[in-house]
N, C-alpha and C positions, 0 to 999 in steps of 0.2 A: 087728269091730275097735274096740278101746277108744278112749276119747276122747284117750288120751295117744299114739297111734300116728299117724304122719304119713299123709297122703292126697295124696302128689305135692305139688302147689303149693297145695292146699287148707290153710288155716291149721288148726293143731291147736285143739281146745278145751280149756279148762281150767276146771274147776269150782271157783267160789270163793263160799263161803257157799251161798246158795240160787240163785245165777244161774251162767251159763255166759259166759265171757269169750272173745272170739275173739283168738287170738294171731297174731303175724305169721308168714308162712311161713318156713320154715327155708331158708337158702341151699342151693343144689344140692350144693356140696361136703360140707356137713354131712349132708344127707340120704344122700348116697353113702356117707360114712364110718360113719354109724349103720347103714345096710343091710349093709355088710361086717362091722362088728362083730357084728351079729346073725347074719349068716350063719356066723360062726365060732363062734357059740354063747356069746357074751359079752354080759353086761348092758351095754346103752349107757351108762347113767349112773353105773356103778360107778366109784368113784375109783381111779385108777391113776397113781402118781407125781404126786399133786397135781391131776390133770386128769380129766375124765370119759373112761372107756375109749374111747369112739367118737373121740376126738382122736388116739389112737395110730394110726388108720387114715387120717388125712389125707395123709400121704407116699404112700400107695398111691393114693389117689384122684387126687391131683395128677400122679402118674407116668402113670396111665391118661389122664387128660384131656390131658396134654401129648402122649402117643402119638397120640391121635386128632385133635390140632390144634384142641382146644376153647378158645375164648377167652371170658373171663367177661362181657366187654361186648357180646357179640353178642346180638340179640334171639332169643329162642327160642319155638317153637310149643309150648304146653303143652295136651296133650289134657285134655278135660273128665273129671273124675272123679266117679263117683257116690258120694254120701254114704251 
């Protein structure tokens, strides 16, 4: 897996100069939208209508989360992810 791919809640790494900088974990909705975007064979960061392509999948993510009764402010158990 490349340094730009997400590892669940593990923050992505970004190479800057000669070092690696830890970035903040992406929000759950963004990770889900990026996953759907990739699933459909679309590049996540390609610009579409002035926004990254993955953002076009946010309404789908929100519909699924609403259907399963997900609430953003509830604490979540996040499994450990191997790096």
